[in-house]
C-alpha positions as CSV (number, residue, x, y, z in Angstrom):
1,M,188.2,-112.9,-122.6
2,L,185.9,-112.8,-125.8
3,Q,187.5,-112.5,-129.4
4,G,186.0,-111.8,-132.6
5,D,182.5,-110.4,-133.1
6,V,180.0,-110.4,-130.2
7,S,176.6,-109.6,-130.4
8,F,173.5,-110.1,-127.9
9,S,169.8,-109.4,-128.0
10,I,167.0,-108.5,-125.6
11,D,163.7,-110.0,-125.4
12,R,161.4,-107.3,-124.7
13,Q,158.3,-109.3,-124.5
14,K,160.0,-111.4,-121.4
15,F,161.7,-108.1,-120.0
16,E,158.4,-106.1,-119.8
17,A,156.5,-109.5,-118.3
18,D,159.5,-109.7,-116.0
19,G,159.2,-106.2,-114.7
20,K,155.5,-106.9,-113.4
21,W,157.0,-108.7,-110.6
22,D,159.5,-105.8,-109.6
23,G,159.3,-104.9,-105.7
24,L,156.5,-107.8,-105.0
25,K,157.6,-110.3,-102.1
26,G,155.9,-114.2,-101.7
27,Y,155.9,-116.3,-98.8
28,L,155.4,-119.7,-99.1
29,T,154.6,-121.8,-96.2
30,N,152.7,-124.9,-94.6
31,S,151.4,-123.3,-91.6
32,K,148.1,-122.4,-90.3
33,L,148.8,-119.2,-89.0
34,P,147.1,-116.3,-90.6
35,K,149.2,-114.2,-93.6
36,N,149.6,-111.4,-91.3
37,Q,151.4,-113.4,-88.6
38,V,153.2,-115.2,-91.0
39,I,154.7,-111.7,-92.4
40,E,155.7,-110.3,-89.0
41,N,157.3,-114.1,-88.3
42,Y,159.6,-113.7,-91.0
43,A,160.5,-109.9,-90.2
44,H,162.0,-111.4,-86.8
45,L,163.7,-114.4,-88.7
46,W,167.4,-112.4,-88.2
47,R,166.5,-112.8,-84.6
48,I,166.3,-116.7,-85.0
49,E,169.5,-116.9,-87.1
50,Q,171.3,-114.9,-84.6
51,A,170.5,-117.3,-81.9
52,F,171.5,-120.1,-83.8
53,R,174.5,-118.5,-84.7
54,I,175.7,-118.1,-81.1
55,S,174.6,-121.4,-80.2
56,K,177.0,-122.8,-82.9
57,T,179.8,-120.9,-81.8
58,D,180.0,-118.7,-78.8
59,L,177.9,-121.3,-76.4
60,K,180.6,-123.0,-74.7
61,I,178.6,-125.9,-73.0
62,R,181.6,-128.6,-73.1
63,P,182.2,-130.5,-71.2
64,V,178.7,-132.4,-70.3
65,Y,179.1,-135.0,-67.9
66,H,175.1,-135.7,-67.5
67,R,173.5,-138.7,-69.0
68,L,169.9,-138.4,-68.4
69,Q,168.2,-136.0,-71.0
70,C,166.3,-133.7,-68.6
71,R,170.0,-132.8,-66.7
72,I,171.6,-132.3,-70.4
73,E,168.8,-129.8,-71.2
74,A,169.0,-127.9,-67.8
75,H,173.1,-127.8,-68.4
76,I,172.7,-126.3,-71.9
77,C,169.6,-123.9,-70.8
78,I,172.0,-122.7,-67.9
79,A,174.9,-122.0,-70.2
80,F,172.9,-120.4,-72.4
81,V,171.1,-118.1,-69.9
82,A,174.8,-117.3,-68.6
């Protein structure tokens, strides 16, 4: 809750400078991929995030009774495909 006189001002110079960036999107990566492939891969990012979300919540792989890494990986792979 504000009490008393309230005043504000807009720095028009900063406002105009900021407007130059409206509608632009930048990508920063350390990948060696060509720029069009980076943009294409970024467009599919939602699929990667969905796969992680599924693997964290819906993928029921417990209990795992294996000791060898190759068998654990196979168990996870079978559970994921199922």
